[in-house]
C-alpha positions as CSV (number, residue, x, y, z in Angstrom):
1,X,-0.1,0.1,0.1
2,X,1.3,3.3,-0.9
3,X,1.2,5.2,2.3
4,X,1.8,8.6,0.7
5,X,-1.3,8.6,-1.0
6,X,-3.4,7.4,2.0
7,X,-1.6,9.5,4.7
8,X,-1.3,6.3,6.9
9,X,2.0,5.4,8.4
10,X,3.5,1.9,8.2
11,X,3.2,2.0,12.1
12,X,-0.4,2.7,11.8
13,X,-0.9,-0.3,9.6
14,X,1.2,-2.4,11.9
15,X,-1.1,-1.3,14.9
16,X,-4.5,-1.9,12.7
17,X,-2.9,-5.5,11.7
18,X,-2.5,-6.4,15.4
19,X,-5.8,-5.0,16.4
20,X,-7.5,-7.2,13.7
21,X,-5.7,-10.1,14.7
22,X,-6.8,-9.7,18.4
23,X,-10.5,-9.1,17.2
24,X,-10.2,-12.2,14.8
25,X,-8.6,-14.6,17.3
26,X,-11.2,-13.2,20.1
27,X,-14.1,-13.6,17.8
28,X,-13.5,-17.2,16.6
29,X,-12.6,-18.2,20.2
30,X,-15.9,-16.9,21.6
31,X,-17.8,-18.9,18.9
32,X,-15.7,-22.1,19.8
33,X,-16.9,-21.4,23.5
34,X,-20.7,-21.3,22.6
35,X,-20.0,-24.4,20.7
36,X,-18.3,-26.1,23.7
37,X,-21.7,-25.0,25.8
38,X,-23.8,-26.7,23.1
39,X,-21.8,-29.9,23.0
40,X,-22.1,-30.1,26.8
41,X,-25.8,-29.9,26.5
42,X,-25.7,-32.5,24.1
43,X,-23.5,-34.6,26.6
44,X,-20.4,-34.6,24.2
45,X,-17.9,-33.6,27.1
46,X,-14.9,-34.6,25.3
47,X,-16.0,-32.4,22.3
48,X,-16.7,-29.5,24.5
49,X,-13.3,-29.9,26.1
50,X,-11.7,-29.8,22.6
51,X,-13.6,-26.7,21.7
52,X,-12.1,-25.1,25.0
53,X,-8.7,-25.9,24.1
54,X,-9.0,-24.5,20.5
55,X,-10.6,-21.3,22.2
56,X,-7.7,-21.2,24.6
57,X,-5.0,-21.5,21.7
58,X,-7.0,-18.6,19.9
59,X,-7.0,-16.5,23.1
60,X,-3.2,-17.1,23.5
61,X,-2.7,-15.6,20.0
62,X,-4.7,-12.8,20.7
63,X,-3.0,-12.1,24.1
64,X,0.4,-12.5,22.4
65,X,-0.6,-9.9,19.9
66,X,-1.7,-7.4,22.5
67,X,1.5,-8.1,24.5
68,X,3.5,-7.1,21.4
69,X,1.9,-3.7,21.9
70,X,2.3,-3.3,25.3
71,X,6.1,-4.3,24.8
72,X,6.6,-1.5,22.2
73,X,5.0,1.2,24.3
74,X,7.1,0.0,27.4
75,X,10.0,0.4,25.1
76,X,9.2,4.0,24.5
77,X,7.2,3.7,21.3
78,X,4.2,5.9,21.1
79,X,1.1,3.8,20.4
80,X,-1.5,6.3,20.9
81,X,-5.3,6.2,21.1
82,X,-7.1,4.2,18.8
83,X,-10.9,3.2,18.9
84,X,-9.9,0.0,17.0
85,X,-7.4,-0.9,19.7
86,X,-10.0,-0.2,22.3
87,X,-12.5,-2.5,20.4
88,X,-9.9,-5.1,20.1
89,X,-9.0,-5.2,23.9
90,X,-12.7,-5.1,24.9
91,X,-13.3,-8.3,22.5
92,X,-10.4,-9.9,24.3
93,X,-11.4,-9.2,27.7
94,X,-15.1,-10.3,27.0
95,X,-13.9,-13.5,25.5
96,X,-11.5,-14.2,28.5
97,X,-14.3,-13.7,30.8
98,X,-16.8,-15.9,28.6
99,X,-14.1,-18.8,28.8
100,X,-14.0,-18.5,32.8
101,X,-17.9,-18.6,32.7
102,X,-18.0,-21.5,30.0
103,X,-15.7,-23.7,32.1
104,X,-17.5,-23.2,35.4
105,X,-21.0,-23.8,33.6
106,X,-19.7,-27.0,32.0
107,X,-18.6,-28.3,35.3
108,X,-21.8,-27.3,37.1
109,X,-23.5,-29.0,34.2
110,X,-21.6,-32.2,34.9
111,X,-22.2,-32.1,38.5
112,X,-25.8,-31.6,38.1
113,X,-26.4,-34.3,35.6
114,X,-24.0,-36.6,37.7
C-alpha cells in the first residue's frame, strides 16, 4: 500500500493489523466457547473440551498480539489512542471472561447431571 497517498504510516498499519488479529482470534474463540456449551448440553464432554482447548489457543494468540503492543509502548514507542485498539481489547477481555464462565458452567452441568 502506498502510504503517501493514504496518509497512513506503516506503524499505523502495523497497529491496525495487530488489532484485527486480536479481534479475529477473540471472535473465533468466543464462537468455539459457545460451541462447547452446546456440545455439553448434548453430553459431548470430550467435544466440549476440544472446543475449549481450541478457544484457549486462539486466546493465547490474541494475548500474544496484545503483548507485542504493550512491549512496544513499554520500550518507548508511542502507540496512541485508537478506537480500534479499544474495540480489540474489549473483545479479548470479554472472551476471556466468557471462557471462565463457560468452563464453570460445564463443570456445574456435569455435577448436576451426575
